[in-house]
N, C-alpha and C positions, 0 to 999 in steps of 0.2 A: 594450831593443833588439830588433829583430825577428829578426836573424840568430841570436840565442841559442836561438830556438825552432826554427830549422831543424835537421833531423837531423845534418847534417854538422858543425854547430857546438855543438850542445847539450852542456852541461857543461864547455866549454872555459874555461880561465883567463881571468879578467876583463881581465887586461893584454893578451892576445892578441885578445879580442873588440874591445878599444878600438882596437888597431892595424888590425884588419880594417875597422872602422867608419870610420876615417880614410881608407882607400884606396877603399871602395866608393862607387858612384854610384848613387842612386835614379833611375829613369827611368819615364815614363808613355808607353805606346805605343798607337797606334790599332790597331783590327782591321785585318789585312792587312799590318802592318809586318813586313818581313824583318829579322830580327836577325843572321842569318848564313846563308851558303850552303854546301852540302856541297862539299868539296874546297878551300875557302879556308882561309887561315892562321887558326888558332884562337888568340885573344888573351885571351879573357874567359870566366869562369865566371858563370853566371846563376842567381838565386834568384827564384822567383815569389812575390810578395806577394799578388797578386790577379789573376784573370783566367785565361787559358789560352793555351798555346803548343803548336803541332803541330810534331812532329819529323818530317820528311819525307824519304824516300829515293826513288831511282828517276826514270826518265824521265817517268813518268806522275803523279808527285807522290803515291806511296803513303805515307799517314800511318803511321808505325810506333808513335808514342806520343804522347799527349796529356799535357803537363805541366799540371796544373790545381790541385794542392793547395798551399796556402800553405806556404812553406818548401821546396818541392821544387826540385832543383837540375838544371841541364842545362848542356851546354857543357864537359863533362869533358875532352874532347880538348885543351882549352887547358892542362891540367895535366900532360900526359905528353909524352914526347920527340917524338912524331909531329907534334904541333901542327897538325894539319888536322881541321876539322870533318868528321864522318862523316855527317852529315845536315844538312838545311836546317832552320831554325827560323823559323816564322811565327806572329805572334799571331793567334789564331782568335777573339779578342774583345778589347775594351780591356783592357790589361794593365798592372799596376804590378809592376815588377821591380827587382832589385838586380843591378848589374853589378859584377863584381870582377875587376880586371886580373890575370891569372894570374902574370905575372912579379912583380909586387908581392906577391901572395898567397904565392908560393913563398919570397920573401925573409923574409916574416913567420915561416913555417914553419922556415926555416933557423936563425933566431934563437930559435925556440921548438920544438925537435925533439919534445918530448913531445906538444904540441898537434898538430904536424904528423903524427905517427904516428896519433894518434887520428882525425884527419881523413881520412887516406888508408885506414885500416881501415874507416871507415864508408862511404867512397866505394866501395871494393871490394865491400862488402855490397850497396850499392844497385845497382851495376853487375851483380853476380851475380844479383840478383833480376830485373832487366829482361831480361838474357840468357835466364834460365829461362822467363820469360813468353813471349818472342820464340820460343824453341825450341818451347814447347807450341803456340803459334799456327801455326807452320810445320807441325808434325806433324799437327795437326787439319786443316789445309788439304790436306795431302798425303793423309790418309786420305779426305777427302771426295772428292778428285779421283779417287782409286783406286777408290772405291765407284762413282762416276759412270761411269768408264771400263768397269768390269766390267758395270754395268747396260746399257750400250749395246753390249756385246760388243767393246770397244776392247782389252781385255787378257784 
């Protein structure tokens, strides 16, 4: 089963994996397919099997992250109380993915709290890494802007 190889689900009890397999939907999407839009209700977690998905924020469509590694997850907003996507997700190539309805996934974890705890700890680690990467990119951008402004006498 593919999801067993995904970081979020690796090492989970086989009974839980079987339950998740029963609720997940495998989908094939063409390049340019919009999976969800920023600000819309978040209902699903996605796992990439093959292809790539751009996560986009802002009016000008700034790509903040490209999900391209098999087993990589996105759409986490569906799993927290906020339930609103914080970015838009657009397939940047033909993409095979797994869509997991978050309400049903949360019910699986309510019945299997040890697996739920393992899942959410791993999710927190992944989010932490992406936030750190984003902070580093922002810092580098700010430093470049400051150097430029100093070079033209702007500050």
